[in-house]
C-alpha positions in Angstrom: 32.4 45.2 73.7 32.9 48.6 73.1 32.4 49.9 69.6 33.1 53.9 68.9 31.8 54.8 65.5 33.2 57.9 64.2 30.5 59.6 61.5 30.7 62.8 59.3 27.0 63.9 58.5 26.6 63.7 54.6 29.7 61.3 54.1 28.1 59.2 52.0 30.6 56.4 52.9 30.2 57.2 56.6 26.4 56.5 56.1 26.6 53.0 54.5 28.7 52.0 58.0 25.9 53.8 59.7 23.3 52.1 58.0 25.2 48.2 58.8 25.5 49.2 62.6 22.1 49.7 63.2 20.7 46.5 60.8 23.0 44.3 62.6 22.2 45.6 66.2 25.4 46.4 67.2 25.7 48.6 70.4 27.6 51.5 69.4 28.9 55.3 70.9 28.5 57.5 67.8 31.0 60.4 67.8 30.0 63.3 64.9 33.0 64.5 63.2 32.1 68.3 62.1 33.6 68.6 58.8 33.6 72.7 59.4 35.4 72.9 62.4 37.8 70.4 60.9 37.4 67.7 63.9 38.9 65.0 61.4 41.9 67.1 61.2 42.5 67.0 65.2 45.5 65.3 66.9 43.4 63.5 68.8 41.6 61.7 65.5 44.8 61.9 63.9 46.0 59.9 66.3 43.6 57.0 65.8 43.4 57.6 61.8 46.3 59.0 60.4 44.2 59.3 56.8 41.9 61.4 58.8 38.9 60.2 57.4 35.4 59.1 58.1 33.9 56.2 58.5 36.2 55.4 61.6 36.0 52.5 63.8 37.7 51.7 66.9 36.6 48.6 68.5 38.1 47.1 71.7 41.3 49.4 70.9 41.6 48.5 67.4 40.9 51.4 65.1 39.5 50.4 61.4 39.2 52.8 58.8 38.0 52.5 55.0 34.4 51.8 54.5 34.5 48.4 52.9 36.8 46.9 55.1 34.5 48.1 58.3 31.5 46.6 56.5 34.0 43.3 56.7 34.5 43.6 59.8 31.2 44.3 61.1 30.2 41.3 59.4 32.5 39.4 60.8 32.0 40.1 64.9 28.0 40.9 64.2 27.1 37.3 65.2 23.4 37.7 63.9 21.9 39.3 60.7 24.7 39.4 58.3 25.6 41.8 55.7 27.3 39.1 53.0 25.2 36.3 53.6 24.5 32.7 51.7 26.7 30.7 50.3 30.0 31.6 49.0 28.7 32.6 45.4 25.7 34.6 47.1 28.7 36.6 49.2 30.7 37.2 46.1 27.9 38.6 44.2 27.3 41.3 47.0 31.1 42.3 46.4 30.2 42.3 42.6 27.5 44.7 42.9 29.4 46.8 45.7 32.2 47.0 43.1 30.3 47.8 40.4 28.5 50.5 42.5 31.5 52.6 43.0 33.1 51.7 39.7 30.3 52.6 37.6 27.3 54.3 39.4 29.1 56.1 41.3 32.9 56.7 39.7 31.6 57.6 36.2 27.6 58.2 36.9 27.7 60.7 40.0 31.0 61.8 40.7 31.2 63.6 37.5 27.6 65.6 38.3 28.9 66.6 41.7 32.4 67.7 40.6 30.9 70.0 37.7 28.0 71.4 40.3 30.2 71.5 43.5 33.3 71.9 42.7 34.2 74.0 40.2 35.4 77.5 41.0 32.8 80.6 41.7 31.5 81.6 38.0 32.8 79.3 35.9 29.9 77.0 34.1 29.6 73.4 34.4 30.6 71.4 31.1 27.3 70.2 29.6 28.6 67.8 27.9 30.2 66.1 31.3 26.6 66.1 32.7 25.1 64.6 29.7 27.2 61.9 30.1 26.9 61.6 33.6 23.4 61.0 33.0 23.6 58.7 30.4 25.8 56.8 32.9 23.3 56.8 35.6 20.4 55.7 33.4 22.7 52.6 32.1 23.4 51.9 36.0 20.0 52.3 37.3 18.6 49.7 34.4 21.7 47.5 35.4 20.6 47.6 39.1 17.0 47.0 38.6 17.4 44.4 36.9 19.8 42.9 39.6 17.0 43.0 42.5 16.6 39.4 44.0 12.8 40.6 46.0 12.6 43.3 47.7 16.6 43.9 47.8 19.6 43.7 45.3 20.0 39.8 47.2 16.5 38.9 48.8 14.4 39.6 51.5 16.5 41.4 53.6 19.5 44.1 52.9 22.8 43.4 52.6 25.8 46.0 52.1 25.4 45.9 48.6 22.3 47.5 49.4 23.6 49.7 52.1 26.4 51.1 49.5 24.1 51.7 46.6 21.8 53.8 49.1 23.8 57.1 49.5 24.3 57.1 46.2 20.9 57.4 45.3 20.2 59.5 48.2 22.9 62.1 46.5 20.9 61.5 43.2 17.7 62.7 44.7 19.6 65.3 46.7 21.2 66.7 43.6 18.1 66.7 41.5 16.4 68.9 44.3 19.0 71.2 45.4 20.5 71.9 41.7 17.6 71.8 38.7 20.4 72.6 36.6 21.4 68.6 36.6 18.3 67.2 35.6 18.8 64.5 38.0 15.0 64.9 39.4 12.5 62.4 38.2 15.9 60.4 36.9 15.1 57.0 38.9 12.9 54.6 37.0 10.3 52.9 39.0 12.5 50.0 40.5 15.1 51.7 41.9 13.1 54.3 43.6 10.7 51.9 44.9 14.0 50.0 46.1 15.1 53.6 47.9 11.6 53.9 49.2 12.1 50.1 50.9 15.4 51.4 52.5 14.0 54.9 54.0 11.2 52.3 55.1 13.6 50.8 57.4 12.8 51.6 61.1 16.0 52.9 61.7 16.6 54.9 58.7 15.5 58.2 60.0 18.2 58.0 62.3 20.8 58.1 60.3 19.8 60.8 57.7 21.6 63.5 57.5 20.2 66.2 59.5 21.2 69.2 57.4 19.6 67.5 54.6 16.2 68.1 55.7 16.0 72.1 55.2 
């Protein structure tokens, strides 16, 4: 089985796929694209993925992008551990948690804060009302997801696709809190979510996937 994984350091969508690959134990060749060098726009990559985005995988000549599609595909081919384990109802719950993370925790909580602090033109102050609304939404979602834990992880004793989708968002909350004190995100994680994140960070393959430029 020949599987190539095209990754961009710091991409939360790509990070979720890397965590999943490691969890499943699938052999792969890692190719890290440099955003600063615009590798994603080079003809050889655009030939693989006309959307020129990471993550992208190529498996036995089959190219696939969009992180959730990739997670579902990896779950089908792995043959051992599962990203979507259990009964039909349990698998549906995992998909629900994924969509709730993307729509609510990320889309309505984290993204507005990120946009205000990182995407405004230089010299333009962030909208404090939008920052506070984002923080309020994050707190609500942390409480919601804390109640969704079914043991150490969201679906039980082992991490699933839902955990790997949510973790990079939590990592960004922590990162922004560290790098941007004005975000007021430092210390925002309630104990259940902070402890869950620590369990992800204790996985034996986690350090391999951590963005190297985040270490400084």
